[in-house]
C-alpha positions in Angstrom: 50.3 12.0 -37.6 52.8 14.4 -35.9 54.8 12.7 -32.8 53.8 14.3 -29.8 56.4 12.8 -26.7 54.2 12.7 -23.1 54.9 15.2 -20.4 54.7 13.0 -17.7 55.3 9.5 -17.0 54.6 6.7 -14.3 51.0 5.7 -12.9 49.8 8.9 -14.1 51.5 9.7 -17.1 50.0 11.2 -20.2 50.7 8.6 -23.1 47.4 8.1 -23.8 46.9 11.9 -24.4 50.2 12.1 -26.4 49.0 9.4 -28.7 45.8 11.3 -29.5 47.6 14.6 -29.6 49.9 12.8 -32.3 46.9 11.5 -34.3 45.0 14.9 -34.3 47.7 16.4 -35.1 47.4 19.1 -32.1 49.6 20.1 -29.3 49.5 18.2 -25.8 48.1 21.1 -24.2 44.8 20.9 -25.7 44.5 17.6 -24.5 42.5 17.9 -20.9 43.3 16.1 -17.8 41.1 13.0 -17.4 39.7 11.2 -14.5 42.4 8.6 -13.3 39.3 6.5 -12.3 38.8 3.5 -14.5 35.0 4.0 -14.2 34.9 7.8 -15.1 37.7 7.8 -17.6 36.1 6.6 -20.8 33.0 8.8 -19.8 35.4 11.7 -19.6 37.1 10.9 -22.7 33.7 10.4 -24.4 32.4 14.0 -23.5 35.8 15.8 -24.9 35.7 14.1 -28.0 32.2 15.0 -28.7 33.2 18.2 -28.9 35.5 17.3 -31.6 32.8 15.2 -33.6 34.4 12.3 -32.6 34.2 9.1 -30.1 37.0 6.6 -29.0 36.5 2.6 -29.2 38.6 -0.1 -27.6 38.8 -3.2 -30.0 40.5 -6.5 -28.9 43.5 -7.7 -31.0 41.4 -10.9 -32.1 38.5 -8.7 -33.2 38.3 -10.1 -37.0 37.0 -6.5 -37.7 40.7 -5.0 -37.0 41.9 -7.7 -39.7 39.8 -6.1 -42.5 40.7 -2.9 -41.2 44.0 -3.3 -41.2 44.4 -4.3 -44.7 43.7 -1.1 -46.2 46.3 0.1 -48.1 45.8 3.9 -46.7 47.5 4.9 -43.0 45.3 4.2 -40.3 46.4 6.0 -37.2 45.3 4.3 -33.9 46.3 4.0 -30.4 47.6 0.8 -29.2 47.1 0.1 -25.5 49.2 -2.4 -23.3 51.8 -3.4 -21.0 54.9 -1.5 -21.2 58.3 -3.0 -20.7 59.1 -0.7 -18.1 56.1 -2.0 -16.1 52.5 -0.7 -15.8 50.0 0.4 -18.6 51.0 2.1 -21.7 50.0 3.5 -25.1 51.6 4.0 -28.1 50.2 5.2 -31.5 50.0 2.7 -34.1 49.1 2.2 -38.0 47.4 -0.5 -39.1 48.2 -2.9 -35.9 52.0 -2.0 -35.8 53.7 0.5 -33.7 54.9 3.9 -34.9 55.6 6.1 -32.3 56.3 5.6 -28.8 55.2 8.7 -26.9 57.5 8.0 -23.6 60.6 10.4 -23.4 62.9 7.4 -23.1 62.3 6.3 -26.3 66.0 5.6 -27.3 65.5 1.9 -28.4 65.6 0.1 -25.1 62.5 -1.2 -23.7 60.2 1.0 -26.4 57.0 0.0 -27.3 54.8 -2.8 -25.5 55.1 -6.2 -24.1 51.6 -7.3 -25.1 48.8 -5.4 -26.6 45.3 -5.3 -24.7 43.4 -3.3 -27.5 43.8 -0.9 -30.1 42.1 2.6 -30.0 40.3 3.6 -32.5 38.9 7.6 -33.2 35.8 7.3 -35.3 33.5 10.6 -36.6 30.1 11.2 -35.2 27.7 11.6 -37.6 24.4 13.5 -37.0 
């Protein structure tokens, strides 16, 4: 994981793409602009990730499968999505359920991270 800072904040910010860029260790510029329509967003994400042999799964924090996945000794980088202390939805990078990188440019220790966790976002490999 290589930390990437988001290039835009606010309602149409790019925190989630910055998290994915961090996890995949690619420049933020390689992550396309996805639809802002919640009904279209995940479809756009899945279409782009399919070209990389991946797909994205959002899992609720109380899902029992997450306890087993996070019990591993090896790093397991993923997105954590939830409410920002600055207001609005936000995403950060996690490792086994703990935040390890907040892509927001005001990452100075004041209000970084999330107030609550709505879901964990996992990148999964596609197999033929």
